[in-house]
C-alpha positions, 0 to 999 in steps of 0.5 A, a space after each residue: 142795242 137799237 136804243 144805244 145806236 139812237 143815243 150815239 147818233 143823237 150825241 154825234 149830231 149835238 156834238 157837230 151842230 152845237 159849235 156851229 150854232 155858237 159861231 155867229 155870237 163869236 163873229 161879232 166880237 171883232 169886225 170892220 165897217 165902211 160908212 157913207 157920209 152921214 151913215 150910222 150903224 150900231 154893232 152889238 159885241 155881246 151880252 157883257 161889258 168888255 173893253 172894246 178897241 175901235 180904230 178909224 182907218 188911216 185912209 178914211 176921209 175924216 172924223 168918225 163919231 162913236 159911242 161905246 156902251 153908255 160912255 160919252 161921244 168920242 171923235 176919232 180922226 183918221 189913224 186914231 184908236 180908242 178903248 172903252 168898255 161896253 157891249 155896243 158901238 154906235 158909229 156915225 160918219 161925220 165926214 164928207 167921204 167914206 170912213 172905215 175902221 175896225 173894232 174888236 173886244 180885248 181878250 182877257 187872260 182867262 179867255 184862253 187866247 
């Protein structure tokens, strides 16, 4: 009986902790950023290539330079978005003021969303 109780407690702990451990990986599938003039940042989306949508905010001071995956450099003026496949985003502020924007991976039909 005591072995059954220990197994039940172990199963309960695993069921509660496993979803919490998985949260940080999912949290990077979308997000926002603000870059100071000349600042660079790299964001990792996941382990597999997915279509990523990247947008430069309308209120940004100027151009955002970005490389998605291993694609060529793209220049996004304020208010513009781009979609490319990759697992990383390299961001660089090419303006004289702050640049902000958002990114997210495009969800597939089979993701359940």
